N, C-alpha and C positions, 0 to 999 in steps of 0.2 A: 836489395836495397833499402827503405826507405827514402823516400828522395824528404829530400829537410825545404822542409815551409812558412812564411812566416810563423810567428807564433800568433795567435788575436789576442789571447792573456800571456802575463808574464806575474809571478812569482814578487810580493811588497811584504819583509814579514811574515809571511808563511802561509799570509794570501791571496787570494788569486786576484789579478784587476786586468778592468781590460782598457789595455794600451789605446791615448785616444788618438785618435777618426783623424787622416784631414778632413775632415769634414769640418766636425766640432772645431778642428785649429781653425779651418776659415772662417766660421759663424761667431770665431769665440773676436777671431783678430778684427770683423767686420765689429762687434760691437762695445771696440778697446773705441775703432777708428770713428765712428761717429760719435760714443761717450766724448773722446777726447773734443774731436769741432762742437759741442754743445760745449765743450769749459768744464766737463762732472766730475768730478771726483766718483774716485768708485763709489763711497761711502755713501755720497750723494745717490746716487747710482737705486746704492743698494738699498739704501734708505725710501725710494720711491717702490719700489717694487718687493719691500719682504726680507733681505736677503744683510748680510751680510757687507763688509766692504773688501774679507776671504773669498769670503766664496762668487764675490762677483771675480775675485783675481782671480780665483781659481776654471768662472766657467770665461776669459780673456785667454789665459794659456790652453783655452779644450783641453785641462784637466780635469775638468768634474761634463759630462753631455746637460742641456740642455731642452727639457724637457717642452714639447712645445707648446704647450699651456702657459710655463715661466717664460718661451720665449713674443708670444705677443705678448707679456705688461714688462716684456725688456723693450720689445717695440713701440708701444704705446707711450714708454715713459723716455725713448730717445724718440720721437715725432715720428717715425721711418712705419711703410708701409710691411711688411712682416716679409715681404722676399728679402726686399733689403739685405737682408744677411748670408742671401743666398748668390750674389748679382758676381757673372767673375768663375763660377761650377763652372767644369765643362764636364761632360754628360760620361766623355770614356773617357776625359784621366784624371788624372789630380788636380786639381787644380791649384795655380800660381801664386802663391805672393805677390804683392801691389810692390816687394821689393823684383819678386827674380820677374815679371813682368817690366814695369822699368830698365833693370838690366841691363836685357833683352835690344829695347828698341833704343841706351841711351852708354853701352857697355859699361865697365866693371870700375870706372872712374868713380862707382857710386855702390862703395861695401855697403850702407848701412841701407835703412827701408824709410823715401821720401816722407813718405806718408804720415810717418811715425816721429819724424823729428816738429820742433812748437814752432821755427819759424814760418814750417807747413799752412802749417793751421791760422796763423798769425798774415802770412799774406793771403792767403784765402781770407779770413774777413775784412781785410784792408780793400783787397777790390771786390767787395762788397761791398763795402762800407759807401766806395763813389759810389753817388748817384745817378751821376749822367752818361748812360749809356756810348757812350758817342770818346767820354772821356774813358770807362773802360772798355770799349777794346781797341783806343792806340797803344793804349799800354797793352794791354797782353801781347800788341802788332810788334811792339819794339821787344817784350822780352823776347819774343820768341826769334827775333831777329838779334840779338844778344847769341844766344843758345847755342846760332846756326855758326855765325860767326868765329864762337867757340871750336864749335863745332873742324873751319871749311883750317883755321889759325890749328889747331893741331894732328887735321891730316898732312897738309903739304907738310909743317914740321916732323911728321913719321914720312915720307918721302922721301 
């Protein structure tokens, strides 16, 4: 009896097409994250590298694989080193989404990926907009303290 394995291809409309790999999805997620941080639309990124916004959408979802030369163009347009797109990949395991890592560390209270939320980007921009590094440091400690007190309160209520 033949052992059932996951198939690398699936049929769509009579054609065989490759399913997006977890690596393609991870790279796409990193493109989306960086594009969002820079407040670029998919159309603006596409224009910068000679693509339509639909193609950028497909890259970001991992539906279409990004060639090495195209990824280099995208890295230049997004002002990051090409290695940025591969950060967070474990060499032996499937890559974890930012959400999965966050949930492991912070519990199920966070159902959506906080890095995909506009307020996260707004917070980061505001934080780095503060010119005084001492003020930034105090602000960071303040936010951490609030988060810790919330965790302790939730823990005490559960006990």
